[in-house]
C-alpha positions as CSV (number, residue, x, y, z in Angstrom):
1,M,34.0,-20.3,-2.2
2,F,31.6,-23.5,-2.2
3,R,34.1,-25.7,-2.5
4,R,36.3,-24.5,0.1
5,I,33.4,-24.1,2.3
6,G,32.5,-27.6,1.9
7,N,35.8,-28.7,2.3
8,T,36.4,-27.0,5.4
9,V,33.4,-28.4,7.1
10,V,34.3,-32.0,5.8
11,R,37.8,-32.4,6.8
12,H,36.2,-30.8,10.6
13,P,33.5,-32.0,11.0
14,V,33.3,-32.6,15.1
15,W,34.7,-29.0,15.0
16,T,31.8,-27.7,13.3
17,I,29.5,-29.4,15.3
18,V,31.0,-28.2,18.5
19,A,31.1,-24.4,17.0
20,W,27.6,-24.5,16.6
21,L,26.5,-26.4,20.3
22,I,28.7,-23.5,22.0
23,A,26.9,-20.6,19.5
24,A,23.4,-22.6,20.5
25,V,24.3,-22.9,24.3
26,A,25.1,-18.6,24.6
27,I,22.8,-17.4,22.5
28,V,20.0,-19.0,23.7
29,A,21.8,-18.2,28.1
30,T,21.5,-14.6,27.1
31,A,18.7,-14.0,24.8
32,P,16.6,-11.0,25.6
33,S,12.8,-12.5,26.6
34,L,11.0,-12.0,23.2
35,P,8.0,-9.1,23.4
36,S,4.5,-9.2,22.5
37,T,1.8,-7.3,21.0
38,S,-1.2,-7.4,19.8
39,D,-2.1,-2.9,20.2
40,E,-2.8,-2.6,16.7
41,S,-2.7,1.2,17.2
42,S,1.1,-0.1,17.6
43,F,1.4,-1.2,14.1
44,L,1.3,2.8,13.0
45,P,3.8,5.2,12.8
46,K,2.8,8.7,14.3
47,S,2.4,10.7,11.5
48,Y,-1.4,8.9,11.2
49,E,-4.2,10.8,12.5
50,S,-5.6,8.3,14.5
51,I,-2.3,8.2,16.6
52,K,-2.1,12.1,16.1
53,A,-6.3,12.0,18.1
54,A,-4.6,9.5,20.5
55,D,-2.0,12.0,21.8
56,V,-4.2,14.7,22.5
57,Q,-6.9,12.2,24.4
58,Q,-4.0,12.0,26.4
59,E,-2.7,15.5,27.1
60,A,-6.5,16.9,26.8
61,F,-7.8,14.2,28.4
62,P,-6.4,12.0,30.7
63,S,-8.9,10.9,32.7
64,A,-11.0,9.7,29.8
65,F,-10.5,6.6,28.9
66,T,-11.7,3.5,25.7
67,P,-12.4,0.8,27.9
68,S,-9.4,-2.1,27.8
69,A,-11.9,-4.1,29.6
70,I,-15.5,-4.7,29.7
71,A,-17.7,-6.8,31.7
72,L,-21.2,-8.4,30.5
73,Y,-23.8,-9.1,32.6
74,Q,-26.9,-10.7,31.8
75,R,-29.5,-12.8,33.8
76,T,-28.5,-16.8,33.7
77,D,-31.8,-16.6,32.6
78,G,-32.1,-14.2,29.7
79,G,-34.3,-12.6,30.8
80,K,-34.6,-8.4,31.8
81,L,-32.2,-7.2,34.6
82,T,-34.4,-6.7,38.1
83,A,-33.7,-4.4,40.7
84,A,-31.6,-6.8,42.7
85,D,-29.6,-7.5,39.5
86,K,-28.7,-4.2,39.1
87,Q,-27.8,-3.9,42.9
88,D,-25.5,-6.7,42.1
89,V,-23.8,-5.8,39.2
90,A,-22.9,-2.0,41.5
91,R,-21.6,-4.0,43.6
92,I,-19.0,-6.5,41.4
93,T,-18.1,-3.2,40.1
94,T,-17.5,-1.6,43.4
95,E,-15.2,-4.7,44.6
96,L,-13.5,-5.2,41.3
97,G,-11.9,-1.4,42.4
98,R,-11.3,-2.5,45.3
99,K,-8.8,-5.4,44.5
100,K,-6.2,-3.2,43.2
101,I,-5.5,-5.2,40.4
102,D,-2.2,-4.5,38.6
103,Q,-2.8,-2.2,35.0
104,V,-5.9,-1.5,37.0
105,Q,-6.8,2.3,36.8
106,K,-10.0,2.8,37.0
107,V,-13.5,0.6,37.0
108,V,-16.7,1.9,36.3
109,P,-20.5,1.4,35.5
110,G,-21.6,2.0,32.1
111,Q,-24.6,2.4,30.4
112,P,-27.1,-1.0,30.7
113,S,-28.8,-1.8,26.9
114,K,-32.1,0.0,25.5
115,N,-33.6,-3.5,25.7
116,G,-32.4,-4.3,29.6
117,E,-31.2,-7.7,29.3
118,Y,-27.7,-6.3,29.8
119,A,-25.2,-4.4,31.8
120,L,-21.8,-3.1,32.1
121,T,-18.6,-2.8,33.6
122,L,-16.0,-0.7,32.3
123,V,-12.4,-1.1,32.9
124,Q,-9.1,1.1,32.4
125,M,-5.3,0.6,32.5
126,D,-2.4,1.6,31.9
127,D,-2.4,2.5,28.1
128,K,1.1,1.9,28.1
129,Y,1.1,-1.3,28.6
130,A,-1.5,-2.0,25.8
131,G,-1.4,-5.5,24.0
132,Q,0.8,-6.7,26.3
133,P,1.3,-9.4,28.6
134,K,0.6,-7.7,31.6
135,Q,-2.8,-6.8,30.6
136,A,-3.4,-10.3,29.5
137,E,-2.6,-11.4,33.1
138,A,-4.5,-8.2,34.7
139,A,-7.4,-9.5,32.3
140,E,-7.5,-13.1,33.5
141,E,-7.3,-11.8,37.2
142,L,-10.2,-9.5,36.5
143,R,-12.3,-12.4,34.6
144,E,-11.5,-15.0,37.3
145,Q,-12.7,-12.3,40.0
146,A,-15.9,-11.3,38.4
147,K,-16.8,-14.5,38.1
148,E,-16.4,-15.5,42.1
149,L,-18.2,-12.1,42.8
150,A,-21.0,-12.7,40.5
151,K,-21.5,-16.5,42.7
152,G,-24.5,-16.5,44.5
153,S,-26.4,-14.7,42.1
154,D,-28.5,-14.5,38.8
155,L,-26.2,-13.1,37.3
156,D,-23.7,-14.6,34.0
157,V,-20.7,-12.3,33.9
158,K,-18.5,-12.6,30.8
159,L,-15.4,-10.9,30.2
160,G,-14.2,-9.2,27.1
161,G,-13.2,-5.7,25.1
162,S,-9.1,-5.5,23.8
163,A,-6.6,-7.1,27.0
164,A,-9.5,-9.9,26.9
165,Q,-9.2,-9.7,23.4
166,A,-5.0,-10.4,24.1
167,L,-5.2,-13.1,26.8
168,D,-7.9,-15.6,24.7
169,Q,-5.7,-14.6,21.8
170,Q,-2.4,-15.8,23.3
171,D,-4.4,-18.7,24.4
172,S,-5.4,-19.6,21.1
173,S,-2.0,-18.8,19.9
174,E,0.2,-21.0,22.0
175,R,-2.4,-24.1,20.8
176,G,-2.5,-23.2,17.4
177,E,1.6,-23.2,17.6
178,A,2.0,-26.8,19.9
179,L,-0.4,-27.7,16.8
180,I,1.6,-26.5,14.0
181,G,5.1,-27.7,15.9
182,I,3.8,-31.5,15.9
183,G,2.4,-30.8,12.4
184,T,5.2,-29.7,11.1
185,F,7.5,-32.2,12.8
186,V,4.5,-35.2,11.6
187,I,4.5,-34.3,8.3
188,I,8.5,-33.8,7.7
189,L,9.6,-37.3,9.4
190,V,7.0,-39.7,7.7
191,T,7.8,-37.6,3.8
192,L,11.6,-37.7,4.4
193,L,11.2,-42.0,5.6
194,I,8.9,-41.9,2.4
195,I,11.6,-40.8,0.4
196,F,14.9,-41.9,1.8
197,R,12.9,-45.0,3.3
198,A,15.9,-44.0,6.3
199,P,14.9,-43.4,9.9
200,I,18.3,-41.7,10.3
201,L,17.5,-39.5,7.4
202,A,14.3,-38.5,8.6
203,V,14.9,-37.4,11.8
204,L,18.3,-35.7,10.9
205,P,16.9,-32.5,9.9
206,L,14.4,-32.3,12.7
207,I,17.6,-32.2,15.3
208,L,19.7,-29.7,13.5
209,I,17.0,-27.5,11.9
210,G,15.8,-28.0,15.9
211,L,19.1,-26.5,17.0
212,V,18.9,-23.5,14.9
213,S,16.2,-22.8,15.5
214,A,17.2,-22.1,19.1
215,I,19.9,-19.7,17.6
216,A,17.7,-17.7,15.7
217,N,15.0,-16.9,18.1
218,G,17.8,-15.4,19.9
219,L,19.2,-13.8,17.8
220,I,15.7,-12.9,16.7
221,A,14.9,-11.1,20.6
222,Y,18.3,-9.8,20.3
223,A,17.7,-7.5,17.0
224,T,13.7,-7.3,18.5
225,K,16.0,-5.5,21.2
226,L,18.3,-3.2,19.9
227,F,16.1,-1.8,17.2
228,D,12.9,-1.7,19.3
229,L,11.2,-3.6,17.6
230,Q,7.1,-4.4,17.8
231,A,6.8,-8.3,18.2
232,N,3.6,-10.1,17.3
233,S,2.2,-13.6,18.6
234,S,1.5,-15.4,15.1
235,I,5.0,-14.5,14.2
236,S,5.9,-17.2,16.9
237,A,3.5,-19.4,14.6
238,I,5.3,-18.8,11.0
239,L,8.3,-18.9,12.2
240,I,8.3,-22.7,12.8
241,V,6.6,-23.0,10.1
242,V,9.9,-21.4,7.7
243,L,12.9,-22.6,10.3
244,F,11.5,-26.2,9.4
245,G,10.2,-25.8,6.0
246,V,12.7,-23.6,4.7
247,G,15.4,-25.7,7.1
248,T,14.0,-29.2,4.8
249,D,14.4,-27.5,1.3
250,Y,18.1,-27.1,1.8
251,F,18.8,-30.2,3.4
252,L,16.5,-32.1,0.2
253,F,18.8,-29.4,-2.1
254,L,22.2,-31.2,-0.5
255,M,21.2,-34.5,0.2
256,F,19.4,-35.1,-3.0
257,R,22.5,-34.3,-4.7
258,Y,24.7,-35.6,-2.1
259,R,23.1,-39.4,-2.7
260,E,24.0,-38.7,-6.6
261,R,27.7,-38.2,-6.0
262,L,27.4,-41.5,-4.4
263,R,26.0,-43.0,-6.7
264,L,28.6,-41.8,-9.6
265,G,31.4,-43.3,-8.2
266,D,33.1,-40.6,-5.5
267,E,34.4,-41.2,-2.4
268,P,31.9,-40.3,1.3
269,K,33.6,-37.5,2.1
270,Q,34.4,-35.9,-1.6
271,A,30.7,-37.0,-3.1
272,M,29.8,-34.5,0.0
273,I,31.9,-31.0,-1.0
274,N,31.3,-32.3,-4.5
275,A,27.7,-31.7,-3.4
276,V,28.2,-28.3,-1.2
277,D,30.4,-27.2,-4.3
278,R,27.8,-28.1,-6.8
279,V,24.2,-27.1,-4.9
280,G,25.7,-24.9,-3.1
281,E,25.3,-21.5,-5.3
282,A,21.3,-22.5,-5.9
283,I,21.0,-23.0,-1.8
284,A,23.1,-19.1,-1.0
285,S,21.0,-17.5,-3.7
286,A,17.9,-18.7,-2.8
287,A,18.3,-17.9,0.5
288,G,19.8,-14.7,-0.9
289,A,16.3,-13.7,-2.8
290,V,13.8,-15.2,0.5
291,I,16.1,-12.4,2.9
292,I,16.0,-9.5,0.8
293,A,12.6,-10.1,0.2
294,F,11.9,-10.3,3.7
295,L,14.4,-7.0,4.9
296,A,12.0,-5.5,1.8
297,L,9.2,-5.9,4.7
298,V,11.3,-2.6,7.2
299,L,10.1,-0.6,4.0
300,S,7.1,-0.8,5.4
301,T,4.5,1.6,7.6
302,L,3.5,-0.9,9.9
303,G,4.9,-2.1,13.4
304,F,3.9,-5.5,13.1
305,L,5.8,-6.4,9.5
306,K,9.2,-4.4,10.1
307,Q,9.0,-6.4,12.8
308,M,8.0,-10.0,10.8
309,G,10.7,-8.6,7.8
310,P,13.9,-9.0,10.5
311,A,12.7,-11.8,12.5
312,L,12.2,-13.9,9.3
313,A,15.3,-13.0,7.9
314,I,17.6,-13.6,10.2
315,A,15.8,-17.4,10.9
316,V,16.5,-17.5,7.2
317,G,20.0,-16.4,7.4
318,A,20.7,-18.4,10.1
319,T,19.3,-22.1,8.1
320,L,21.3,-21.1,4.8
321,V,24.6,-21.0,7.0
322,A,23.4,-24.3,9.0
323,G,22.0,-25.6,5.0
324,L,26.2,-25.0,4.2
325,T,28.2,-25.9,7.3
326,L,26.0,-27.8,10.0
327,I,23.6,-29.7,7.7
328,P,26.7,-31.3,6.0
329,A,29.1,-31.7,8.8
330,A,26.6,-34.2,10.0
331,V,26.2,-35.8,7.5
332,S,29.6,-36.4,6.4
333,L,30.4,-37.4,10.2
334,I,28.1,-40.7,9.5
335,G,28.6,-41.1,6.0
336,P,26.7,-43.5,4.0
337,K,25.2,-45.5,7.0
338,V,22.7,-41.8,7.2
339,F,20.8,-44.0,4.4
340,W,20.8,-47.6,6.5
341,P,18.9,-49.8,6.4
342,S,17.9,-48.8,2.5
343,K,20.1,-49.9,-0.3
344,S,18.3,-48.4,-3.5
345,W,20.7,-45.1,-3.1
346,Q,23.1,-46.8,-4.3
347,R,21.0,-47.2,-7.7
348,E,19.6,-44.5,-9.4
349,P,15.9,-44.4,-10.4
350,E,14.6,-45.1,-13.0
351,N,12.9,-41.6,-12.5
352,A,10.3,-42.6,-15.4
353,R,7.2,-39.6,-14.3
354,F,10.0,-37.5,-14.1
355,A,11.6,-38.3,-17.2
356,A,8.5,-38.8,-19.0
357,M,7.7,-35.6,-18.5
358,G,11.2,-33.8,-19.1
359,R,10.3,-35.6,-23.0
360,G,7.0,-33.9,-23.0
361,V,8.6,-30.3,-22.3
362,Q,12.0,-31.2,-24.6
363,R,9.3,-32.2,-26.9
364,R,6.2,-29.6,-27.1
365,P,7.9,-26.6,-25.1
366,A,5.0,-24.7,-26.5
367,L,2.3,-26.7,-25.3
368,F,3.2,-26.8,-21.8
369,A,3.7,-23.1,-21.5
370,V,0.8,-21.9,-22.9
371,V,-1.3,-24.6,-20.7
372,S,0.8,-23.5,-17.6
373,G,0.5,-20.0,-17.6
374,L,-3.4,-20.4,-19.0
375,V,-3.5,-22.3,-15.6
376,L,-2.1,-19.3,-13.9
377,V,-4.0,-16.7,-16.2
378,V,-7.5,-18.4,-14.7
379,L,-6.6,-18.3,-11.4
380,S,-5.8,-15.3,-11.3
381,L,-8.7,-13.8,-11.8
382,G,-9.6,-14.2,-8.2
383,T,-7.9,-11.5,-7.2
384,F,-10.4,-8.8,-8.9
385,G,-12.7,-9.9,-5.7
386,F,-10.2,-9.3,-2.9
387,N,-11.4,-7.8,-0.3
388,A,-9.3,-6.9,3.2
389,T,-10.9,-7.3,6.6
390,F,-9.4,-5.3,9.7
391,D,-10.6,-7.2,13.3
392,L,-7.7,-9.2,13.9
393,A,-8.8,-10.0,17.0
394,S,-11.9,-12.2,15.9
395,G,-9.0,-13.0,12.5
396,S,-6.5,-15.2,15.4
397,M,-9.4,-16.6,17.5
398,P,-12.0,-19.0,17.2
399,K,-15.6,-17.2,17.8
400,T,-16.0,-19.1,20.7
401,K,-13.8,-17.4,23.0
402,E,-15.4,-15.1,25.6
403,S,-14.3,-11.9,24.3
404,M,-15.0,-13.0,21.2
405,V,-18.8,-13.6,22.3
406,V,-19.3,-10.7,24.7
407,Q,-18.0,-8.1,21.2
408,D,-21.2,-10.5,19.4
409,E,-23.3,-9.6,22.5
410,M,-22.4,-6.1,22.7
411,Q,-23.4,-5.8,18.8
412,K,-26.5,-6.9,19.4
413,A,-27.8,-5.5,22.1
414,Y,-26.4,-2.0,21.8
415,S,-25.0,0.0,18.6
416,A,-22.7,-1.8,17.3
417,G,-20.5,1.1,17.3
418,A,-20.6,1.6,21.0
419,A,-18.0,-0.8,22.2
420,A,-15.7,1.3,20.2
421,P,-16.7,5.1,19.9
422,T,-15.3,7.0,17.2
423,D,-13.7,10.4,19.0
424,V,-13.2,13.4,17.1
425,Y,-11.1,16.2,19.1
426,L,-11.6,20.0,17.3
427,S,-9.4,21.8,19.1
428,S,-8.3,25.6,19.7
429,T,-5.2,26.8,16.9
430,D,-4.3,30.0,18.2
431,G,-4.8,28.9,22.4
432,K,-7.3,30.7,22.4
433,P,-11.0,29.4,24.3
434,L,-13.2,27.7,21.8
435,D,-16.6,29.3,20.5
436,R,-18.5,27.1,23.1
437,S,-22.1,28.6,20.9
438,A,-21.0,26.4,17.4
439,F,-20.9,23.3,19.3
440,D,-24.3,22.2,18.9
441,A,-24.0,23.0,14.9
442,Y,-21.1,20.8,14.8
443,A,-22.6,18.3,16.7
444,Q,-25.2,18.3,14.3
445,K,-23.3,17.7,10.8
446,L,-21.5,15.5,12.5
447,G,-24.5,13.4,13.2
448,A,-25.9,13.5,10.2
449,V,-23.2,11.7,8.2
450,D,-24.1,8.5,7.0
451,G,-23.6,5.3,8.9
452,V,-23.3,7.3,12.0
453,A,-25.9,6.4,14.7
454,S,-25.1,9.6,16.8
455,A,-22.8,12.2,17.9
456,S,-22.7,14.9,20.7
457,M,-20.3,16.9,22.7
458,T,-19.3,15.1,25.7
459,Q,-16.7,16.6,27.3
460,V,-14.3,20.2,27.1
461,D,-10.4,19.9,28.6
462,K,-10.0,22.8,31.7
463,D,-8.4,25.2,29.4
464,G,-11.6,25.3,26.7
465,T,-8.8,24.5,24.2
466,T,-10.3,20.8,23.5
467,A,-13.6,20.1,23.1
468,D,-14.0,15.9,22.9
469,F,-17.5,15.4,20.3
470,T,-18.2,11.4,20.7
471,V,-20.0,9.8,17.6
472,T,-21.3,6.6,17.5
473,L,-21.0,4.4,14.4
474,K,-23.9,2.1,13.0
475,Y,-21.5,-0.5,12.8
476,E,-18.7,-2.5,14.2
477,A,-15.4,-1.0,14.5
478,S,-13.1,-3.5,12.3
479,T,-16.0,-3.7,9.4
480,D,-15.3,-2.2,6.0
481,Q,-18.5,-0.1,6.6
482,A,-17.7,1.4,10.2
483,I,-13.7,2.1,7.8
484,D,-16.0,3.6,4.9
485,A,-18.4,5.5,7.5
486,V,-15.3,6.9,9.5
487,E,-13.7,8.2,6.2
488,R,-16.6,10.3,5.9
489,V,-16.4,11.3,9.7
490,R,-13.0,12.7,9.0
491,D,-14.8,14.4,5.7
492,I,-17.0,16.8,7.4
493,A,-14.9,17.0,10.7
494,H,-12.0,18.6,9.0
495,A,-14.4,20.7,6.4
496,D,-16.4,21.8,8.8
497,A,-14.7,22.7,11.8
498,P,-14.9,26.6,12.7
499,D,-12.6,28.9,12.3
500,G,-9.6,28.7,14.0
501,T,-10.0,25.4,14.9
502,E,-8.2,21.9,13.7
503,A,-10.1,18.3,14.3
504,L,-9.0,14.9,14.1
505,V,-10.6,11.6,14.4
506,G,-9.2,8.8,16.5
507,G,-11.3,5.6,18.0
508,M,-10.2,1.9,16.7
509,S,-12.0,2.5,13.8
510,S,-10.3,5.8,12.5
511,I,-6.6,3.3,13.4
512,Y,-8.4,0.4,11.3
513,K,-9.0,3.7,7.9
514,D,-5.1,4.1,8.6
515,I,-4.1,0.9,8.6
516,D,-5.6,0.1,5.0
517,T,-3.9,3.7,4.2
518,A,-0.4,2.3,5.4
519,V,-0.9,-1.3,3.7
520,N,-2.2,0.4,0.4
521,H,1.3,2.3,0.5
522,D,3.4,-1.1,1.7
523,Y,1.7,-2.3,-1.7
524,K,3.4,0.3,-3.3
525,T,6.3,0.3,-1.8
526,V,7.2,-3.1,-0.3
527,F,6.6,-5.1,-3.7
528,P,8.6,-3.0,-6.6
529,V,11.2,-2.8,-3.9
530,A,11.4,-6.8,-3.2
531,A,11.0,-7.6,-7.2
532,V,14.0,-5.4,-8.1
533,L,16.5,-6.7,-5.4
534,I,15.4,-10.1,-6.3
535,M,16.0,-10.1,-10.1
536,V,19.3,-8.5,-9.3
537,I,20.0,-11.7,-7.6
538,L,18.3,-13.9,-10.7
539,G,20.8,-11.6,-12.6
540,L,23.9,-12.3,-10.5
541,L,23.0,-16.2,-10.3
542,L,22.5,-17.1,-14.0
543,R,24.8,-14.1,-15.4
544,S,21.9,-12.5,-17.7
545,V,19.5,-9.7,-17.8
546,V,17.0,-11.7,-20.0
547,A,16.0,-14.6,-17.7
548,P,15.5,-12.7,-14.4
549,W,11.7,-10.8,-15.8
550,Y,10.2,-14.0,-17.4
551,L,11.2,-15.7,-14.0
552,M,9.7,-13.2,-12.1
553,A,6.4,-12.9,-14.5
554,S,6.2,-16.4,-13.2
555,V,6.1,-15.8,-10.0
556,G,4.1,-12.4,-10.5
557,L,1.7,-15.1,-12.3
558,G,2.1,-18.0,-9.6
559,F,1.4,-14.9,-6.7
560,G,-1.4,-14.1,-8.8
561,A,-3.3,-17.0,-9.2
562,T,-3.2,-18.0,-5.5
563,L,-4.8,-14.5,-4.3
564,G,-7.0,-15.2,-6.5
565,A,-7.8,-18.9,-5.3
566,T,-7.7,-17.6,-1.5
567,V,-10.4,-14.8,-2.5
568,W,-12.8,-18.0,-4.4
569,I,-12.1,-20.2,-1.3
570,F,-13.1,-17.9,1.3
571,Q,-15.0,-15.2,0.7
572,D,-16.5,-17.1,-2.6
573,G,-17.0,-20.5,-0.7
574,Q,-16.7,-19.5,3.0
575,G,-18.7,-16.5,3.1
576,H,-15.9,-14.5,4.6
577,S,-16.2,-10.2,4.1
578,G,-12.5,-10.0,3.3
579,L,-8.9,-11.6,3.5
580,M,-7.3,-10.7,6.5
581,F,-5.0,-7.1,5.5
582,M,-2.4,-8.4,6.1
583,L,-2.1,-11.9,3.8
584,P,-1.7,-9.9,0.4
585,V,1.9,-8.6,1.9
586,I,2.8,-12.0,3.3
587,M,1.3,-14.2,0.2
588,Y,3.8,-12.1,-1.8
589,L,6.3,-12.1,0.5
590,F,6.2,-15.9,0.9
591,V,5.3,-17.3,-3.0
592,V,7.1,-15.1,-3.9
593,A,10.5,-15.3,-2.2
594,I,10.1,-18.9,-1.5
595,G,8.4,-19.9,-4.3
596,T,11.5,-18.4,-6.2
597,D,14.0,-21.0,-4.7
598,Y,12.1,-24.0,-6.7
599,N,12.6,-21.8,-9.8
600,I,16.6,-21.3,-9.1
601,L,16.9,-24.9,-8.8
602,M,15.4,-25.9,-11.9
603,I,16.9,-23.0,-14.3
604,A,20.7,-23.5,-12.0
605,R,20.2,-27.5,-13.0
606,L,18.9,-26.6,-16.6
607,R,22.0,-24.9,-16.9
608,E,24.3,-27.4,-16.1
609,E,22.4,-29.7,-18.2
610,A,23.4,-26.8,-21.1
611,R,26.6,-26.6,-20.2
612,E,27.1,-30.3,-20.8
613,G,26.7,-29.1,-24.7
614,R,22.9,-29.8,-24.9
615,E,20.8,-27.8,-26.5
616,P,18.1,-25.6,-24.7
617,R,15.1,-28.1,-24.9
618,E,17.4,-31.5,-24.7
619,A,18.5,-29.3,-21.8
620,A,15.1,-28.5,-20.4
621,G,13.6,-32.3,-20.4
622,M,17.4,-33.0,-18.4
623,A,16.3,-31.0,-15.9
624,L,13.3,-31.5,-15.3
625,R,14.1,-35.4,-15.2
626,H,16.8,-34.6,-12.7
627,A,15.8,-31.7,-11.0
628,G,12.4,-33.3,-10.9
629,P,11.8,-35.0,-8.2
630,T,13.5,-32.8,-5.3
631,V,11.4,-29.9,-6.4
632,A,8.9,-32.3,-6.1
633,A,9.6,-33.7,-2.6
634,A,10.7,-30.4,-1.4
635,G,7.9,-28.9,-2.8
636,F,5.6,-30.8,-1.1
637,I,7.4,-30.9,2.2
638,L,7.0,-26.7,2.6
639,A,3.3,-26.4,1.2
640,A,2.4,-28.9,3.6
641,T,4.0,-27.4,6.7
642,F,2.5,-24.4,6.0
643,A,-0.5,-25.7,5.5
644,T,-0.4,-27.4,9.3
645,M,-1.1,-23.2,10.5
646,M,-4.5,-24.3,9.1
647,L,-5.0,-26.7,12.1
648,A,-4.1,-23.3,14.5
649,G,-7.6,-22.5,14.7
650,N,-8.3,-19.1,14.0
651,A,-8.9,-16.9,10.3
652,L,-5.3,-15.9,9.8
653,L,-3.4,-18.9,10.4
654,T,-5.7,-20.7,8.5
655,E,-6.2,-17.9,5.9
656,M,-2.1,-17.6,5.8
657,G,-1.6,-21.8,5.8
658,F,-3.8,-21.8,2.5
659,A,-2.6,-19.2,0.8
660,V,0.6,-19.8,1.0
661,S,1.0,-24.1,0.8
662,F,-1.2,-23.0,-2.6
663,G,0.8,-20.7,-3.4
664,I,4.6,-23.0,-3.4
665,A,3.1,-26.0,-4.2
666,I,2.1,-23.1,-7.8
667,A,5.3,-22.5,-7.3
668,A,6.6,-26.7,-7.4
669,F,4.3,-27.9,-9.8
670,V,3.5,-25.2,-11.9
671,M,5.8,-22.8,-12.2
672,A,9.3,-24.5,-11.5
673,M,8.3,-27.8,-13.4
674,F,6.5,-26.6,-16.6
675,F,6.3,-23.2,-17.0
676,T,9.8,-21.9,-15.9
677,P,12.2,-24.8,-18.2
678,S,9.2,-25.0,-21.5
679,L,9.7,-20.8,-21.4
680,T,13.3,-21.5,-21.5
681,A,13.7,-23.8,-23.6
682,L,11.4,-22.0,-26.3
683,I,13.7,-18.7,-25.7
684,G,16.6,-20.7,-26.0
685,H,20.4,-19.9,-25.9
686,A,18.4,-16.1,-25.8
687,A,17.4,-16.1,-21.9
688,W,21.3,-16.1,-20.9
689,W,21.8,-13.1,-22.8
690,P,24.7,-11.0,-22.6
691,G,26.5,-14.1,-20.6
692,H,26.5,-17.2,-21.6
693,G,25.4,-19.6,-19.0
694,D,24.8,-21.8,-21.0
695,R,27.7,-22.2,-23.0
696,A,29.6,-26.2,-22.7
697,E,32.1,-26.8,-20.4
698,E,34.7,-27.4,-22.9
699,A,34.2,-24.1,-24.9
700,A,34.4,-22.4,-21.6
701,I,37.9,-23.6,-20.6
702,G,38.9,-23.3,-24.1
703,T,38.8,-19.5,-23.4
704,G,40.1,-19.8,-19.8
705,A,36.8,-19.0,-18.1
706,G,36.5,-22.3,-16.3
707,T,33.6,-22.8,-14.3
708,N,32.3,-25.8,-12.4
709,G,28.6,-26.7,-12.5
710,S,27.0,-23.9,-10.3
711,G,28.6,-21.3,-12.2
712,S,31.8,-19.8,-9.7
713,A,35.3,-19.5,-11.5
714,S,37.0,-23.1,-11.2
715,G,40.7,-22.8,-9.9
716,S,42.5,-23.7,-12.9
717,A,41.6,-24.0,-17.0
718,S,42.2,-27.6,-16.9
719,G,40.0,-27.9,-13.8
720,E,42.3,-29.8,-11.9
721,G,41.0,-31.0,-8.3
722,R,37.1,-30.9,-9.6
723,D,34.8,-34.0,-10.5
724,T,35.9,-34.2,-13.8
725,A,35.9,-38.3,-13.7
726,A,32.7,-39.3,-12.9
727,H,29.5,-39.6,-15.1
728,D,26.6,-41.2,-16.0
729,P,25.8,-43.9,-18.9
730,S,24.3,-41.0,-20.5
731,G,27.2,-39.2,-20.3
732,R,25.5,-36.4,-18.1
733,R,27.6,-35.2,-15.4
734,G,27.0,-35.5,-11.4
C-alpha cells in the first residue's frame, strides 16, 4: 500500500501539492470560528452534584448570583476607607450599573472588609455565557470604566472575578502562543540547519506543516461545532506544538531514509518511493498509536479533555496524510537539490557514537537493559508524592495579572472563601413547604464542620420549598483544604437533612471536588483503554503477541519517570502545592502515544535488520547504529518544541511543557535507544512469537510469504519491482 502511495505522489507531485492547496483554501474559507471557554463548571456533565446544585439555584433563586466580576477598592495610601471614600465607592457602583454594559445584568455593593481597608462592587453577568469571550470583553470595559470613574478620588480600583480572570487568561494565552510559535519555529529551523546544513530542508517542513496547520485548525473547528464540544484557550498552544513537533518527526523519518536510499545509488524519484515504502508503515503505525490514544479522551467526563482528544487526533491525522503525500511530493519535485549546498548527504557518515552504542548493546544487552530500567524506576519513585491542584485561573496566567492580584488581596482582607462561598440548597422532596423551625439547627451543624468559617440560612424561594444556606469556608475555593472541607460539608448536609428534604452542595469548591472525582474516573478509564489500543496497533505492526507487552511496559516506566521527575522539580523543588489536575492525563497521552513513535521506529528497524539474516543481538546493534541518529534528531526537536511551552509564563503550560519534553527525551534517549533494543536482544526470536517477524527475507520468499522492509506483503515471491539491488558495504539493505 505504501509503495503505491509513494508511486502516486512522486509521479504526480504538482497535482498532489495543488490538491493540498485547494483543500486548504476551501477549509479555511468555510470553517466556523473556534469557540473557547474558561468556565470550570462547563467541564462537567449534568450528573455531578455541583451542577445539579447550580440548576436548583437557577430555578429557585434566579435573582441570586455568584459575581462574575468583583471590583475591589482600597485607598492609594493603603489606609482605612474614609466616609468620602465610601461615598465614592457608592457613586462608582451606581454609575457602573447605569452604563448598561453588554452581559452585565446587575451591579450591587458588596460588604466592606473587617479591617475597613477594602470595599467591593459585585457584578452579575449572564451565566449562559460564563467563560466565553463575550464576558471577557465585558470585563475589559468594566475595568476601563471603573478606573475612569475612580479618577480624581483617593481610591485605587482593580477588577477581579471569573470574567476578569478569563480576560487576563486570554491575554496571557495570546502572549504565550506567540512565544511558543516563535520558539518552535526557531528550534526546528536551527536544528534542521545543523543536521542537514541545507537551508531548503530547514525551511521546507515549516512551510508544509504551516499549510497542514491551517487545514487541521479548520477541521477542528468543524468537529467542535458539529459535535458541540467545549474548547479551551490552552488547546491552541498545544496544537502548535503537536502539529510542528510531530510533523517534523515524520519529516525526519522520511528524509533520513530518502538520504539513505540516495547514498545506496537509487535514482532520486525511486529513492523517495522506496523511502515511503520502507518507512511508511512505521509512520502510519506511530501516528495510529497517537490518534487512538488521543481519541481515548472522548471517554473522559471532562469537557476540556473531550475537546482536546478529537482536536489533537485530527491534527495528527492531517499530519500523517501530509507525511505520506505532501512531503514526498514536495521533496521529489525539488530532488537532491533539497540538500544544497551541502555535499555530505552523498556519503554515509561513520556515525561513530551510534555505532559504538550499537556495539555496546550487542555485546552487553543485559547491562544496558538493567541500567536504563533502573534509571526509569528510580525517577518513577517521585510519583508517590504527586498532589493535584485545581486552580485553573492562577495556573494559566502569571500572579501579576490584575485579577490574580485581586484574588490574593481578597484572601487577606476577607475570609479566604468569601470570594466564592459554598451554597447548600435544601429542597422539599414532596413539594410541601419546608419546616423553617429546623433551619437554625441545620445551619449550626453546617457551621460546626471542620474548615467552615460561618454558615447561615440566607434565603427561601417564593414557594417555601427550597432554602439556601450560605457556607463560607476558611480556605480559598481551589485549595486542597477547601476541597476536603466541602466533602465534609456534603457529608453533614446529606446526613443531617431534615426528613422529607434533599440537600445539594454547590459553589466553586464543590465544582473542584467533582472535577477531582471525574479525573480519578478518567485515570481508571482512559489510561487502560489507550494502553490496550496502542498494544493492538503494536501487535498488528509487529505481528507479535510478546513484543507489545514489554514495549508498553517500557512506555509505562517512561510515564512514571516523567511524572516523578515533574513532582520532584515543581512540588519539592519549587514548592508548588501541587501539579495541575489534568497533567497526568495529558502527560500519559503525550508521553505514551508520542513516545511510542520512537519505540516503533527502532523496533521496525530492528526487525528489518533481522530480516537481513542477522541474529537478535547483532540486529539490535545495527538498528541502534542506523536508526539512532533519526531517533535522536526527532526526539531532540520534539522535546525542544514542547519545552517552548515553558515560555508562556503560566504554571499550567510550564508544568506541561517540562513534563512532556522530559518524557519525550526519556522516550527517545533511554527507552528507544537502550531499553527497547537491549530487551529485544535478550528475548531473542521469542520477541516475535507467534509470528516470524524477524525471519530473513530470503526464507520468507522461499515459503511464498514475501515481505518488504516495512513488513507488508511484496508484489510477488521474487520481489519484482522492489528495491532489491542496493546494498551497503556490510551487506545491509537500505
